[in-house]
CHARMM-style PDB file with segment names, atoms N, HN, CA, C and O in Angstrom:
ATOM      1  N   UNK     1     120.829 -56.206  25.003  1.00  0.00      PROA
ATOM      2  CA  UNK     1     119.973 -56.755  24.353  1.00  0.00      PROA
ATOM      3  C   UNK     1     120.116 -57.694  23.424  1.00  0.00      PROA
ATOM      4  O   UNK     1     118.996 -58.129  23.156  1.00  0.00      PROA
ATOM      5  N   UNK     2     121.027 -58.275  22.738  1.00  0.00      PROA
ATOM      6  HN  UNK     2     121.937 -57.922  22.956  1.00  0.00      PROA
ATOM      7  CA  UNK     2     121.583 -59.214  22.032  1.00  0.00      PROA
ATOM      8  C   UNK     2     122.721 -59.946  22.796  1.00  0.00      PROA
ATOM      9  O   UNK     2     123.519 -59.372  23.537  1.00  0.00      PROA
ATOM     10  N   UNK     3     122.708 -61.163  22.557  1.00  0.00      PROA
ATOM     11  HN  UNK     3     122.060 -61.629  21.956  1.00  0.00      PROA
ATOM     12  CA  UNK     3     124.168 -61.767  22.799  1.00  0.00      PROA
ATOM     13  C   UNK     3     124.832 -61.924  21.951  1.00  0.00      PROA
ATOM     14  O   UNK     3     124.306 -62.326  20.913  1.00  0.00      PROA
ATOM     15  N   UNK     4     126.328 -61.684  21.973  1.00  0.00      PROA
ATOM     16  HN  UNK     4     126.755 -61.358  22.816  1.00  0.00      PROA
ATOM     17  CA  UNK     4     127.433 -62.024  21.142  1.00  0.00      PROA
ATOM     18  C   UNK     4     126.983 -62.618  20.239  1.00  0.00      PROA
ATOM     19  O   UNK     4     126.601 -62.061  19.210  1.00  0.00      PROA
ATOM     20  N   UNK     5     126.926 -64.140  20.480  1.00  0.00      PROA
ATOM     21  HN  UNK     5     127.237 -64.593  21.316  1.00  0.00      PROA
ATOM     22  CA  UNK     5     126.709 -65.399  19.625  1.00  0.00      PROA
ATOM     23  C   UNK     5     125.312 -64.545  18.165  1.00  0.00      PROA
ATOM     24  O   UNK     5     125.256 -64.655  16.940  1.00  0.00      PROA
ATOM     25  N   UNK     6     124.469 -63.798  19.160  1.00  0.00      PROA
ATOM     26  HN  UNK     6     124.514 -63.709  20.155  1.00  0.00      PROA
ATOM     27  CA  UNK     6     123.242 -63.765  18.057  1.00  0.00      PROA
ATOM     28  C   UNK     6     123.852 -62.267  16.765  1.00  0.00      PROA
ATOM     29  O   UNK     6     123.528 -62.190  15.580  1.00  0.00      PROA
ATOM     30  N   UNK     7     124.491 -61.580  17.306  1.00  0.00      PROA
ATOM     31  HN  UNK     7     124.754 -61.642  18.269  1.00  0.00      PROA
ATOM     32  CA  UNK     7     125.179 -60.215  16.767  1.00  0.00      PROA
ATOM     33  C   UNK     7     126.129 -60.977  15.655  1.00  0.00      PROA
ATOM     34  O   UNK     7     126.086 -60.638  14.472  1.00  0.00      PROA
ATOM     35  N   UNK     8     126.934 -61.962  16.095  1.00  0.00      PROA
ATOM     36  HN  UNK     8     126.969 -62.237  17.055  1.00  0.00      PROA
ATOM     37  CA  UNK     8     127.995 -62.654  14.893  1.00  0.00      PROA
ATOM     38  C   UNK     8     126.996 -63.224  13.900  1.00  0.00      PROA
ATOM     39  O   UNK     8     126.867 -62.771  12.763  1.00  0.00      PROA
ATOM     40  N   UNK     9     126.227 -64.340  14.437  1.00  0.00      PROA
ATOM     41  HN  UNK     9     126.332 -64.708  15.361  1.00  0.00      PROA
ATOM     42  CA  UNK     9     125.196 -64.935  13.045  1.00  0.00      PROA
ATOM     43  C   UNK     9     124.465 -63.837  12.420  1.00  0.00      PROA
ATOM     44  O   UNK     9     124.136 -64.044  11.253  1.00  0.00      PROA
ATOM     45  N   UNK    10     124.093 -62.563  13.003  1.00  0.00      PROA
ATOM     46  HN  UNK    10     124.360 -62.395  13.952  1.00  0.00      PROA
ATOM     47  CA  UNK    10     123.342 -61.435  12.112  1.00  0.00      PROA
ATOM     48  C   UNK    10     124.632 -60.990  11.147  1.00  0.00      PROA
ATOM     49  O   UNK    10     124.485 -61.134   9.933  1.00  0.00      PROA
ATOM     50  N   UNK    11     125.597 -60.579  11.535  1.00  0.00      PROA
ATOM     51  HN  UNK    11     125.717 -60.462  12.521  1.00  0.00      PROA
ATOM     52  CA  UNK    11     126.797 -60.022  10.841  1.00  0.00      PROA
ATOM     53  C   UNK    11     127.068 -60.999   9.612  1.00  0.00      PROA
ATOM     54  O   UNK    11     127.271 -60.631   8.455  1.00  0.00      PROA
ATOM     55  N   UNK    12     127.031 -62.394  10.104  1.00  0.00      PROA
ATOM     56  HN  UNK    12     126.866 -62.693  11.044  1.00  0.00      PROA
ATOM     57  CA  UNK    12     127.469 -63.573   8.724  1.00  0.00      PROA
ATOM     58  C   UNK    12     126.247 -63.585   8.004  1.00  0.00      PROA
ATOM     59  O   UNK    12     126.472 -63.685   6.798  1.00  0.00      PROA
ATOM     60  N   UNK    13     124.911 -63.515   8.307  1.00  0.00      PROA
ATOM     61  HN  UNK    13     124.728 -63.434   9.287  1.00  0.00      PROA
ATOM     62  CA  UNK    13     123.767 -63.463   8.001  1.00  0.00      PROA
ATOM     63  C   UNK    13     123.619 -62.514   6.558  1.00  0.00      PROA
ATOM     64  O   UNK    13     123.373 -62.855   5.401  1.00  0.00      PROA
ATOM     65  N   UNK    14     123.876 -61.214   7.155  1.00  0.00      PROA
ATOM     66  HN  UNK    14     124.076 -60.937   8.095  1.00  0.00      PROA
ATOM     67  CA  UNK    14     123.903 -59.961   6.165  1.00  0.00      PROA
ATOM     68  C   UNK    14     125.008 -60.370   5.253  1.00  0.00      PROA
ATOM     69  O   UNK    14     124.732 -60.468   4.057  1.00  0.00      PROA
ATOM     70  N   UNK    15     126.162 -60.609   5.635  1.00  0.00      PROA
ATOM     71  HN  UNK    15     126.386 -60.529   6.606  1.00  0.00      PROA
ATOM     72  CA  UNK    15     127.256 -60.546   4.718  1.00  0.00      PROA
ATOM     73  C   UNK    15     126.833 -61.796   3.867  1.00  0.00      PROA
ATOM     74  O   UNK    15     127.208 -61.487   2.736  1.00  0.00      PROA
ATOM     75  N   UNK    16     126.360 -62.815   3.806  1.00  0.00      PROA
ATOM     76  HN  UNK    16     126.056 -63.066   4.725  1.00  0.00      PROA
ATOM     77  CA  UNK    16     126.060 -63.911   2.739  1.00  0.00      PROA
ATOM     78  C   UNK    16     124.917 -63.723   2.051  1.00  0.00      PROA
ATOM     79  O   UNK    16     124.690 -64.390   1.042  1.00  0.00      PROA
ATOM     80  N   UNK    17     123.988 -62.720   2.548  1.00  0.00      PROA
ATOM     81  HN  UNK    17     124.172 -62.179   3.368  1.00  0.00      PROA
ATOM     82  CA  UNK    17     122.855 -62.643   2.109  1.00  0.00      PROA
ATOM     83  C   UNK    17     122.950 -61.645   0.784  1.00  0.00      PROA
ATOM     84  O   UNK    17     122.279 -61.731  -0.245  1.00  0.00      PROA
ATOM     85  N   UNK    18     123.872 -60.773   1.075  1.00  0.00      PROA
ATOM     86  HN  UNK    18     124.417 -60.703   1.910  1.00  0.00      PROA
ATOM     87  CA  UNK    18     124.339 -59.724   0.237  1.00  0.00      PROA
ATOM     88  C   UNK    18     125.263 -60.264  -0.668  1.00  0.00      PROA
ATOM     89  O   UNK    18     125.378 -59.559  -1.670  1.00  0.00      PROA
ATOM     90  N   UNK    19     125.964 -61.273  -0.664  1.00  0.00      PROA
ATOM     91  HN  UNK    19     125.871 -61.847   0.150  1.00  0.00      PROA
ATOM     92  CA  UNK    19     126.698 -61.978  -1.617  1.00  0.00      PROA
ATOM     93  C   UNK    19     126.117 -62.978  -2.545  1.00  0.00      PROA
ATOM     94  O   UNK    19     126.531 -63.312  -3.655  1.00  0.00      PROA
ATOM     95  N   UNK    20     125.217 -63.341  -1.972  1.00  0.00      PROA
ATOM     96  HN  UNK    20     124.881 -63.070  -1.070  1.00  0.00      PROA
ATOM     97  CA  UNK    20     124.040 -64.417  -2.620  1.00  0.00      PROA
ATOM     98  C   UNK    20     123.283 -63.530  -3.823  1.00  0.00      PROA
ATOM     99  O   UNK    20     123.199 -63.901  -4.994  1.00  0.00      PROA
ATOM    100  N   UNK    21     122.713 -62.192  -3.246  1.00  0.00      PROA
ATOM    101  HN  UNK    21     122.780 -61.890  -2.295  1.00  0.00      PROA
ATOM    102  CA  UNK    21     121.975 -61.274  -3.992  1.00  0.00      PROA
ATOM    103  C   UNK    21     122.707 -60.965  -4.916  1.00  0.00      PROA
ATOM    104  O   UNK    21     122.238 -61.209  -6.027  1.00  0.00      PROA
ATOM    105  N   UNK    22     124.060 -60.347  -4.877  1.00  0.00      PROA
ATOM    106  HN  UNK    22     124.441 -60.148  -3.974  1.00  0.00      PROA
ATOM    107  CA  UNK    22     125.024 -59.924  -5.904  1.00  0.00      PROA
ATOM    108  C   UNK    22     125.100 -61.244  -6.870  1.00  0.00      PROA
ATOM    109  O   UNK    22     124.694 -61.050  -8.016  1.00  0.00      PROA
ATOM    110  N   UNK    23     125.503 -62.383  -6.600  1.00  0.00      PROA
ATOM    111  HN  UNK    23     125.832 -62.540  -5.669  1.00  0.00      PROA
ATOM    112  CA  UNK    23     125.772 -63.433  -7.276  1.00  0.00      PROA
ATOM    113  C   UNK    23     124.288 -63.617  -8.337  1.00  0.00      PROA
ATOM    114  O   UNK    23     124.383 -63.706  -9.561  1.00  0.00      PROA
ATOM    115  N   UNK    24     123.346 -63.639  -7.806  1.00  0.00      PROA
ATOM    116  HN  UNK    24     123.269 -63.566  -6.812  1.00  0.00      PROA
ATOM    117  CA  UNK    24     122.059 -64.012  -8.569  1.00  0.00      PROA
ATOM    118  C   UNK    24     121.705 -63.119  -9.464  1.00  0.00      PROA
ATOM    119  O   UNK    24     121.148 -63.483 -10.500  1.00  0.00      PROA
ATOM    120  N   UNK    25     122.020 -61.563  -9.161  1.00  0.00      PROA
ATOM    121  HN  UNK    25     122.472 -61.267  -8.320  1.00  0.00      PROA
ATOM    122  CA  UNK    25     121.723 -60.605 -10.008  1.00  0.00      PROA
ATOM    123  C   UNK    25     122.835 -60.666 -11.306  1.00  0.00      PROA
ATOM    124  O   UNK    25     122.520 -60.500 -12.485  1.00  0.00      PROA
ATOM    125  N   UNK    26     123.763 -60.854 -10.965  1.00  0.00      PROA
ATOM    126  HN  UNK    26     124.019 -60.989 -10.008  1.00  0.00      PROA
ATOM    127  CA  UNK    26     125.064 -61.267 -12.042  1.00  0.00      PROA
ATOM    128  C   UNK    26     124.659 -62.380 -12.936  1.00  0.00      PROA
ATOM    129  O   UNK    26     124.771 -62.228 -14.152  1.00  0.00      PROA
ATOM    130  N   UNK    27     124.145 -63.610 -12.384  1.00  0.00      PROA
ATOM    131  HN  UNK    27     124.053 -63.734 -11.396  1.00  0.00      PROA
ATOM    132  CA  UNK    27     124.080 -64.594 -13.038  1.00  0.00      PROA
ATOM    133  C   UNK    27     122.613 -64.198 -14.308  1.00  0.00      PROA
ATOM    134  O   UNK    27     122.738 -64.536 -15.485  1.00  0.00      PROA
ATOM    135  N   UNK    28     121.458 -63.544 -13.854  1.00  0.00      PROA
ATOM    136  HN  UNK    28     121.357 -63.269 -12.898  1.00  0.00      PROA
ATOM    137  CA  UNK    28     120.381 -63.260 -14.505  1.00  0.00      PROA
ATOM    138  C   UNK    28     120.541 -62.137 -15.128  1.00  0.00      PROA
ATOM    139  O   UNK    28     119.518 -61.889 -15.767  1.00  0.00      PROA
ATOM    140  N   UNK    29     121.417 -61.255 -15.261  1.00  0.00      PROA
ATOM    141  HN  UNK    29     122.248 -61.456 -14.741  1.00  0.00      PROA
ATOM    142  CA  UNK    29     121.382 -59.965 -15.922  1.00  0.00      PROA
ATOM    143  C   UNK    29     121.169 -60.160 -17.217  1.00  0.00      PROA
ATOM    144  O   UNK    29     120.325 -59.391 -17.677  1.00  0.00      PROA
ATOM    145  N   UNK    30     121.787 -61.165 -18.226  1.00  0.00      PROA
ATOM    146  HN  UNK    30     122.472 -61.789 -17.853  1.00  0.00      PROA
ATOM    147  CA  UNK    30     121.712 -61.140 -19.483  1.00  0.00      PROA
ATOM    148  C   UNK    30     119.944 -61.577 -19.647  1.00  0.00      PROA
ATOM    149  O   UNK    30     119.297 -61.117 -20.588  1.00  0.00      PROA
ATOM    150  N   UNK    31     119.503 -62.217 -18.932  1.00  0.00      PROA
ATOM    151  HN  UNK    31     120.029 -62.591 -18.168  1.00  0.00      PROA
ATOM    152  CA  UNK    31     117.949 -62.612 -18.973  1.00  0.00      PROA
ATOM    153  C   UNK    31     117.111 -61.348 -18.659  1.00  0.00      PROA
ATOM    154  O   UNK    31     116.052 -61.256 -19.279  1.00  0.00      PROA
ATOM    155  N   UNK    32     117.409 -60.419 -17.842  1.00  0.00      PROA
ATOM    156  HN  UNK    32     118.270 -60.493 -17.339  1.00  0.00      PROA
ATOM    157  CA  UNK    32     116.887 -59.292 -17.539  1.00  0.00      PROA
ATOM    158  C   UNK    32     116.943 -58.250 -18.681  1.00  0.00      PROA
ATOM    159  O   UNK    32     116.008 -57.524 -19.019  1.00  0.00      PROA
ATOM    160  N   UNK    33     118.236 -58.289 -19.247  1.00  0.00      PROA
ATOM    161  HN  UNK    33     118.995 -58.879 -18.973  1.00  0.00      PROA
ATOM    162  CA  UNK    33     118.364 -57.079 -20.374  1.00  0.00      PROA
ATOM    163  C   UNK    33     117.507 -57.589 -21.494  1.00  0.00      PROA
ATOM    164  O   UNK    33     117.166 -56.703 -22.277  1.00  0.00      PROA
ATOM    165  N   UNK    34     116.966 -59.098 -21.833  1.00  0.00      PROA
ATOM    166  HN  UNK    34     117.244 -59.818 -21.197  1.00  0.00      PROA
ATOM    167  CA  UNK    34     116.334 -59.606 -22.717  1.00  0.00      PROA
ATOM    168  C   UNK    34     114.684 -59.530 -22.761  1.00  0.00      PROA
ATOM    169  O   UNK    34     113.824 -59.273 -23.604  1.00  0.00      PROA
ATOM    170  N   UNK    35     114.726 -59.815 -21.698  1.00  0.00      PROA
ATOM    171  HN  UNK    35     115.424 -60.024 -21.014  1.00  0.00      PROA
ATOM    172  CA  UNK    35     113.070 -60.028 -21.402  1.00  0.00      PROA
ATOM    173  C   UNK    35     112.168 -58.619 -20.630  1.00  0.00      PROA
ATOM    174  O   UNK    35     110.945 -58.489 -20.573  1.00  0.00      PROA
ATOM    175  N   UNK    36     113.078 -57.812 -20.170  1.00  0.00      PROA
ATOM    176  HN  UNK    36     114.072 -57.917 -20.216  1.00  0.00      PROA
ATOM    177  CA  UNK    36     112.304 -56.593 -19.576  1.00  0.00      PROA
ATOM    178  C   UNK    36     112.834 -55.410 -19.878  1.00  0.00      PROA
ATOM    179  O   UNK    36     113.208 -54.607 -19.023  1.00  0.00      PROA
ATOM    180  N   UNK    37     112.914 -55.185 -21.385  1.00  0.00      PROA
ATOM    181  HN  UNK    37     112.611 -55.837 -22.080  1.00  0.00      PROA
ATOM    182  CA  UNK    37     113.542 -53.973 -22.102  1.00  0.00      PROA
ATOM    183  C   UNK    37     112.164 -53.157 -21.593  1.00  0.00      PROA
ATOM    184  O   UNK    37     111.033 -53.621 -21.447  1.00  0.00      PROA
ATOM    185  N   UNK    38     112.693 -51.625 -21.348  1.00  0.00      PROA
ATOM    186  HN  UNK    38     113.612 -51.248 -21.467  1.00  0.00      PROA
ATOM    187  CA  UNK    38     111.827 -50.456 -21.151  1.00  0.00      PROA
ATOM    188  C   UNK    38     110.904 -50.610 -20.116  1.00  0.00      PROA
ATOM    189  O   UNK    38     109.821 -50.025 -20.145  1.00  0.00      PROA
ATOM    190  N   UNK    39     111.291 -51.463 -19.063  1.00  0.00      PROA
ATOM    191  HN  UNK    39     112.170 -51.938 -19.040  1.00  0.00      PROA
ATOM    192  CA  UNK    39     110.488 -51.736 -17.929  1.00  0.00      PROA
ATOM    193  C   UNK    39     110.152 -50.433 -16.956  1.00  0.00      PROA
ATOM    194  O   UNK    39     109.134 -50.089 -16.355  1.00  0.00      PROA
ATOM    195  N   UNK    40     111.288 -49.952 -17.064  1.00  0.00      PROA
ATOM    196  HN  UNK    40     112.115 -50.232 -17.552  1.00  0.00      PROA
ATOM    197  CA  UNK    40     111.373 -48.987 -16.036  1.00  0.00      PROA
ATOM    198  C   UNK    40     110.465 -47.627 -16.667  1.00  0.00      PROA
ATOM    199  O   UNK    40     110.016 -46.730 -15.954  1.00  0.00      PROA
ATOM    200  N   UNK    41     110.335 -47.694 -17.944  1.00  0.00      PROA
ATOM    201  HN  UNK    41     110.700 -48.423 -18.523  1.00  0.00      PROA
ATOM    202  CA  UNK    41     109.622 -46.365 -18.682  1.00  0.00      PROA
ATOM    203  C   UNK    41     108.379 -46.627 -18.369  1.00  0.00      PROA
ATOM    204  O   UNK    41     107.629 -45.772 -17.899  1.00  0.00      PROA
ATOM    205  N   UNK    42     108.044 -47.816 -18.595  1.00  0.00      PROA
ATOM    206  HN  UNK    42     108.653 -48.511 -18.977  1.00  0.00      PROA
ATOM    207  CA  UNK    42     106.468 -48.449 -18.528  1.00  0.00      PROA
ATOM    208  C   UNK    42     106.008 -47.836 -16.948  1.00  0.00      PROA
ATOM    209  O   UNK    42     105.178 -46.960 -16.706  1.00  0.00      PROA
ATOM    210  N   UNK    43     106.796 -48.568 -16.054  1.00  0.00      PROA
ATOM    211  HN  UNK    43     107.470 -49.280 -16.250  1.00  0.00      PROA
ATOM    212  CA  UNK    43     106.333 -48.443 -14.604  1.00  0.00      PROA
ATOM    213  C   UNK    43     106.209 -46.838 -14.264  1.00  0.00      PROA
ATOM    214  O   UNK    43     105.293 -46.308 -13.634  1.00  0.00      PROA
ATOM    215  N   UNK    44     107.304 -46.231 -14.811  1.00  0.00      PROA
ATOM    216  HN  UNK    44     108.048 -46.662 -15.323  1.00  0.00      PROA
ATOM    217  CA  UNK    44     107.552 -44.909 -14.548  1.00  0.00      PROA
ATOM    218  C   UNK    44     106.142 -43.857 -14.982  1.00  0.00      PROA
ATOM    219  O   UNK    44     105.561 -42.994 -14.324  1.00  0.00      PROA
ATOM    220  N   UNK    45     105.952 -44.306 -16.195  1.00  0.00      PROA
ATOM    221  HN  UNK    45     106.424 -45.006 -16.730  1.00  0.00      PROA
ATOM    222  CA  UNK    45     104.463 -43.879 -16.982  1.00  0.00      PROA
ATOM    223  C   UNK    45     103.293 -44.046 -15.959  1.00  0.00      PROA
ATOM    224  O   UNK    45     102.581 -43.093 -15.641  1.00  0.00      PROA
ATOM    225  N   UNK    46     103.131 -45.333 -15.450  1.00  0.00      PROA
ATOM    226  HN  UNK    46     103.709 -46.107 -15.709  1.00  0.00      PROA
ATOM    227  CA  UNK    46     101.838 -45.669 -14.722  1.00  0.00      PROA
ATOM    228  C   UNK    46     101.642 -45.158 -13.488  1.00  0.00      PROA
ATOM    229  O   UNK    46     100.586 -45.057 -12.862  1.00  0.00      PROA
ATOM    230  N   UNK    47     103.048 -44.756 -13.100  1.00  0.00      PROA
ATOM    231  HN  UNK    47     103.905 -44.839 -13.608  1.00  0.00      PROA
ATOM    232  CA  UNK    47     103.180 -44.212 -11.546  1.00  0.00      PROA
ATOM    233  C   UNK    47     102.674 -42.797 -11.807  1.00  0.00      PROA
ATOM    234  O   UNK    47     101.857 -42.348 -11.002  1.00  0.00      PROA
ATOM    235  N   UNK    48     103.053 -42.056 -12.815  1.00  0.00      PROA
ATOM    236  HN  UNK    48     103.716 -42.420 -13.468  1.00  0.00      PROA
ATOM    237  CA  UNK    48     102.602 -40.808 -13.005  1.00  0.00      PROA
ATOM    238  C   UNK    48     101.298 -40.605 -13.435  1.00  0.00      PROA
ATOM    239  O   UNK    48     100.852 -39.488 -13.171  1.00  0.00      PROA
ATOM    240  N   UNK    49     100.340 -41.600 -14.200  1.00  0.00      PROA
ATOM    241  HN  UNK    49     100.703 -42.507 -14.415  1.00  0.00      PROA
ATOM    242  CA  UNK    49      99.495 -41.317 -14.467  1.00  0.00      PROA
ATOM    243  C   UNK    49      98.110 -41.717 -13.610  1.00  0.00      PROA
ATOM    244  O   UNK    49      96.943 -41.408 -13.852  1.00  0.00      PROA
ATOM    245  N   UNK    50      98.887 -42.829 -12.094  1.00  0.00      PROA
ATOM    246  HN  UNK    50      99.835 -43.080 -11.898  1.00  0.00      PROA
ATOM    247  CA  UNK    50      97.941 -42.801 -11.208  1.00  0.00      PROA
ATOM    248  C   UNK    50      98.191 -41.739 -10.173  1.00  0.00      PROA
ATOM    249  O   UNK    50      97.255 -41.626  -9.381  1.00  0.00      PROA
ATOM    250  N   UNK    51      99.288 -40.867  -9.955  1.00  0.00      PROA
ATOM    251  HN  UNK    51     100.048 -40.959 -10.598  1.00  0.00      PROA
ATOM    252  CA  UNK    51      99.382 -39.727  -9.316  1.00  0.00      PROA
ATOM    253  C   UNK    51      98.568 -38.890  -9.591  1.00  0.00      PROA
ATOM    254  O   UNK    51      97.825 -38.398  -8.741  1.00  0.00      PROA
ATOM    255  N   UNK    52      98.554 -38.543 -10.946  1.00  0.00      PROA
ATOM    256  HN  UNK    52      99.157 -38.942 -11.636  1.00  0.00      PROA
ATOM    257  CA  UNK    52      97.329 -37.617 -11.686  1.00  0.00      PROA
ATOM    258  C   UNK    52      96.220 -37.864 -11.397  1.00  0.00      PROA
ATOM    259  O   UNK    52      95.502 -36.972 -10.945  1.00  0.00      PROA
ATOM    260  N   UNK    53      95.624 -39.509 -11.624  1.00  0.00      PROA
ATOM    261  HN  UNK    53      96.207 -40.234 -11.992  1.00  0.00      PROA
ATOM    262  CA  UNK    53      94.349 -39.652 -11.163  1.00  0.00      PROA
ATOM    263  C   UNK    53      93.986 -39.276 -10.002  1.00  0.00      PROA
ATOM    264  O   UNK    53      93.000 -38.547  -9.892  1.00  0.00      PROA
ATOM    265  N   UNK    54      94.717 -39.700  -8.870  1.00  0.00      PROA
ATOM    266  HN  UNK    54      95.518 -40.292  -8.959  1.00  0.00      PROA
ATOM    267  CA  UNK    54      94.432 -39.354  -7.506  1.00  0.00      PROA
ATOM    268  C   UNK    54      94.192 -38.223  -7.157  1.00  0.00      PROA
ATOM    269  O   UNK    54      93.249 -37.967  -6.408  1.00  0.00      PROA
ATOM    270  N   UNK    55      95.256 -37.040  -7.786  1.00  0.00      PROA
ATOM    271  HN  UNK    55      96.022 -37.248  -8.395  1.00  0.00      PROA
ATOM    272  CA  UNK    55      95.351 -35.933  -7.434  1.00  0.00      PROA
ATOM    273  C   UNK    55      94.038 -35.289  -8.237  1.00  0.00      PROA
ATOM    274  O   UNK    55      93.331 -34.407  -7.747  1.00  0.00      PROA
ATOM    275  N   UNK    56      93.889 -35.716  -9.188  1.00  0.00      PROA
ATOM    276  HN  UNK    56      94.463 -36.432  -9.585  1.00  0.00      PROA
ATOM    277  CA  UNK    56      92.073 -35.402 -10.002  1.00  0.00      PROA
ATOM    278  C   UNK    56      91.255 -35.672  -9.017  1.00  0.00      PROA
ATOM    279  O   UNK    56      90.730 -34.689  -8.493  1.00  0.00      PROA
ATOM    280  N   UNK    57      90.975 -36.752  -8.588  1.00  0.00      PROA
ATOM    281  HN  UNK    57      91.401 -37.550  -9.014  1.00  0.00      PROA
ATOM    282  CA  UNK    57      89.911 -37.346  -7.424  1.00  0.00      PROA
ATOM    283  C   UNK    57      89.832 -36.565  -6.399  1.00  0.00      PROA
ATOM    284  O   UNK    57      88.738 -36.135  -6.034  1.00  0.00      PROA
ATOM    285  N   UNK    58      91.091 -36.224  -5.704  1.00  0.00      PROA
ATOM    286  HN  UNK    58      91.980 -36.574  -6.001  1.00  0.00      PROA
ATOM    287  CA  UNK    58      91.100 -35.362  -4.741  1.00  0.00      PROA
ATOM    288  C   UNK    58      90.652 -34.069  -4.698  1.00  0.00      PROA
ATOM    289  O   UNK    58      89.899 -33.632  -3.827  1.00  0.00      PROA
ATOM    290  N   UNK    59      91.204 -33.300  -5.837  1.00  0.00      PROA
ATOM    291  HN  UNK    59      91.816 -33.655  -6.544  1.00  0.00      PROA
ATOM    292  CA  UNK    59      90.404 -32.298  -6.024  1.00  0.00      PROA
ATOM    293  C   UNK    59      89.448 -32.025  -6.649  1.00  0.00      PROA
ATOM    294  O   UNK    59      89.181 -30.831  -6.781  1.00  0.00      PROA
ATOM    295  N   UNK    60      88.715 -32.890  -7.169  1.00  0.00      PROA
ATOM    296  HN  UNK    60      88.931 -33.860  -7.061  1.00  0.00      PROA
ATOM    297  CA  UNK    60      87.064 -33.005  -7.372  1.00  0.00      PROA
ATOM    298  C   UNK    60      86.355 -33.241  -6.216  1.00  0.00      PROA
ATOM    299  O   UNK    60      85.304 -32.666  -5.933  1.00  0.00      PROA
ATOM    300  N   UNK    61      86.824 -33.956  -5.635  1.00  0.00      PROA
ATOM    301  HN  UNK    61      87.677 -34.424  -5.865  1.00  0.00      PROA
ATOM    302  CA  UNK    61      86.023 -34.374  -4.235  1.00  0.00      PROA
ATOM    303  C   UNK    61      85.957 -33.447  -3.184  1.00  0.00      PROA
ATOM    304  O   UNK    61      85.082 -33.542  -2.323  1.00  0.00      PROA
ATOM    305  N   UNK    62      86.996 -32.355  -3.173  1.00  0.00      PROA
ATOM    306  HN  UNK    62      87.707 -32.278  -3.872  1.00  0.00      PROA
ATOM    307  CA  UNK    62      86.779 -31.191  -2.364  1.00  0.00      PROA
ATOM    308  C   UNK    62      85.523 -30.281  -2.799  1.00  0.00      PROA
ATOM    309  O   UNK    62      84.761 -29.720  -2.012  1.00  0.00      PROA
ATOM    310  N   UNK    63      85.456 -30.243  -4.181  1.00  0.00      PROA
ATOM    311  HN  UNK    63      86.075 -30.699  -4.821  1.00  0.00      PROA
ATOM    312  CA  UNK    63      84.185 -29.078  -4.425  1.00  0.00      PROA
ATOM    313  C   UNK    63      82.915 -29.531  -4.426  1.00  0.00      PROA
ATOM    314  OT1 UNK    63      81.980 -28.748  -4.594  1.00  0.00      PROA
TER     315      UNK     63
END
């Protein structure tokens, strides 16, 4: 399905992409800790709120 050259290119691309992502994340980790405190908690809270609202709408619309 793929030529040997395409598979080699894909392999190099995946390895390079992963290395660059790790390098970029390590470079920005101090900035992330400073500017995005408690972000996971806030996102989790609003996800729970959305699920509860959608469930309530679904239950209410059935009856």
